[in-house]
N, C-alpha and C positions, 0 to 999 in steps of 0.2 A: 690351290696354288700354281698352278702347271702352264693354264692358259694363261694368266698373267706375267709370269715369269718370260714364256714366249714372245710376250709381245717386248719386253725390252729389249731386248739385244746389250749389245757390252756397254753403252754408253750414253746418258742422257743427261739432264741440265737442273742447275739447281741456281734460282733466283734469290736474291734479297726480297724480304717483305719491303722495305721501304722503298727498291727500286719500283716495285708493282704497286704499290698505293699511289707513287707520282706520275705512273702511266695511265693515261684515260685507257678505259676498257675498249674501244672502240681500236687504241692502237697495236693494246697486248691482242687480241683474237690475229691481226696481221701479224704478230713477231711470231704468234703460237704456230699459226699455220707454216710459217715458216721457218722454222724450229722441226715441225714434222718433213719439210719438202728435204731438209740439209739431211734427213735419216736419220738423226736419235729418236732414243725410243722413248722417253718420258719426260717430261717437268716438273718439278717440285718446286715447295716454298714453304718457308717458316712460315711462324707464328710469335711473336714476343708475348711475354705476360704481360698480365693489363697496369703492371706497375713499373712496368721495362719504359725509360724514355726513348727508344727504339719501337715505332709506329708500324702498323702493317693491318688489314685488308682482314675480315672472317676469314678463314685456311676453306673453311669449305664450301664457301658461296666463292674465293677465288677459283678453287680447284673445278667448280660447275664449269667456270669460263674459259679454261684450259681445256674442257670435254668438249663443250660444246663449238671451241673454236677449231676442234681437229676430227679427224677421221679413225685415227690408229692410235693415236700417244696416250702413256700409261701418264695419271696426274697421281704426284706423290705428296703426302703432306708430311716434311719434313721440319718441324714436327708441328702435328696439333697441340695445342698446351691443354695440360689436364687441366691448369686451373682456371681454364676460360669457358668451361661448359661445364654441364651435368653429362657425366657418363651414357644415359637414358638417351640424351640428347645428340650426343658424340654417334652414339650405334646410329639413332634413327637419321641422322644426316649421311653419314657414310653408306647407310644401308639405301636409302633415296639414290644417290650418285651411281651405286652400285647396281641397283636395279634397272635404271636410265640405260647405265654405259657399264656393259658387262665385261667384265674381265680386263677393265682400265682404271682402276682405282686402288691406290696402295695408302693404307691411313697410319703413317708411322704418329704414334706418341712420345710424349716426352714432356719435359717442366716440372719434374716430381722435384719438392721441397718438404722442409720438414726436418724433425730430429728420424724422421725414419724415413725415407722417401722412399726406397725399392717398397715397404709394406703398405705406403700409399697407392703406389702404382698397382699392384697387387691387387688390392681393394678397389680400384677404378674398373680393372678390367674384369674382376669378379663381377660388377655391377651390370659393366658393359654385356657380359656373356647373359648376363638374369636379364635384361631386354631383349638379346636377341632371341629368346625363346618365344615372346610376344610379340614382337614388333618387326614386321617382314623376316622373319626367320630362314624365308630362303632367299634372301639375298648376299651374295658370298663376297668378301671385299679379304685381302691377305690385311693382317696389322706386323707392321715391325716397331721395336723401340728403340727410342735414344740411350741406347749402352754401352759404356765406356769400360769399366772395371768387369771383373770374374763373376761378381754376384748378379751384374745386372746382364752379365749373358748368358748366365745360368737361369735367371727369371725370363727372359726371349727365347730360349730353347724350350721350356715348357708350356710360355703359357703365349707365345706368339710365332709369326712366320718367319722372325728374323729379325735384323738390324740395321739401325743406321744410323751409324757413327758420323760426329762432324768434324771437323779441322782437326784429321790425325794423321797422322806418319802412317806409311806403308809397313813400318814395325808393326802398328794397331793390327792393318788388316790381316797380317799374317796370324797373330797372337787372336785375333777376333775370332777367327777362319779356324784355328786350333781347338779355342775353347766351345765352338756350337756344333762341330763337326758337321760331315757333308752337307749334310739336308737344309737347313734354314738358310734363308738368304742373305746375304749379305753386303750393304748398299751404301757406300761410303763417300763421303763428300768430300772434293777435291778442289781448293779456289786456286786458281791460277792468274799469272800475269806475264802479259808479253811482252818485258821488258828486259835485253840485253844487259844493262849499265845496272850493277851490284847496289852500289851504294844508295841509287834513287829507287830501286826496286825494295831492296829492304826497308828502306826509311817509309816507303808510301806502304807496307805492308805493319809495319811497327802503327803508326800514325790510326790505320784503316782498325786495328786489331786492340790498341790501347794496353799494350801487353806491361803493364806496370804496375806487378808485383803483386798482384791480387790473389790469395788463393783461393781455390775453386774447384769443382769437381775436375775440369779441364789440366788444370796444373798437377791437380794429383795424378792424373792418369800420363800424365806428362812423366813423370817421378817413378810411375809405376815402369813406364819402357825403359828406364835408364838416362831421363833427362835428371840432373842438379841443381843446385841452387849458382853455380856460376851462369846455367842455363835460363833461371828462370828470375834473379833478383834484378831488381833494373829496370826490366825491360827482357824481352827475349833475344838468345845468343844468335850469332847469323848461323850454329850448327842449326836451332830449334826453328827459325824461320826458314831456313830451308828445307825444312822435314816437311813443315806444314803448308808449306806455299808454293805451287809448282811455278816457279818465274822462269823467264830467259826467250828464247825462240821460240818457234812452233814444235821444232823438233824436241827439244827438250820436255817441254811442258806435254809433247805426245808420249813422249818416253815414260815420264812419270807417271802418266794415267795408265797405261799398259805394266807399269812395275805392280800397280795395285791387285789389276787382273790377275797378275803371275803370281800372286801374296796370296789369292783366295779371295777376291769378290765377284761375287758373280755381274754385278753390273757399277760402274764409277758415274757419278752426278760432278759435273763439271761446272764452276762458278767463277766466271769472272769477273774479276775486281774491276767492272766500267761502269761509267759516270751515267748510264743510262740503258734503257732497255736494247735501244734501238743498238747501241756501240756492245752491248751484251753478246750480241744474235751476230752481229758482222766478226766478233771474235771468234764466235761456235763456226760460221761461215770458212772461218780461214783455217780450223783445225782438220774443218771436216775429211777432208782427202786424205790428211794422215790416219783418219780412227775409222773409218767408215765406210765399208764397201760399196753402199748405194753412192755415195759421195762420187 
């Protein structure tokens, strides 16, 4: 774990799967190299399940593009959906990348559903572990889980190298660190929108996340953190929107990112809510002088 963790630094980048799907690979290479030059430590993306209306590229292939286009960046799966591939294929693909690019891959796993999702995820990890005894056993890569609640944190503490929570407030980072203890990686995602107009920023955030009253793992976790019906019914409240997305000027956004570190995060992934990949990296370039010593 340590060589990979040492490469991460304090801040990395999370890019939406749809953004990468609609960006030609030749342009991706240019922008990934630009992210590296800015001084960020990682690039992550996710993988929607097959039934999702949101499309994306195969995540392991996409991470190979990140790794090949850069020299030191860590490439992170945030997350590889376990419904998309056999656990033996997941290990084989990740181990091949880890062999080719040592200490530069973190495999995040999630997307578990059904009546007993954590049991299903545990069985998936068992199958990956068994495959690792036969397929490229010397290739090492950290695994992190898309863990939100206490039971998932316990599973991650025992079976993975840490957690990668998505779209959570600072208080979740603090609770996750308390649950995990000092060892495992804690790598939260932070969506951001550089807009100082309150109504416009909140309206755009609500439209993007379509936060319209559906109960799911995220709303259950927000309730666990103290957000109630007034925050969740009929769309997210201003209080909740402000907690899960950093909006405002560059100083306000940088301060929110720093708060996640102060709450116990090892590495914070910045996700600009931009229209395309170039605009995403433009926003990261503006933030870099406030966040990255090299910049």
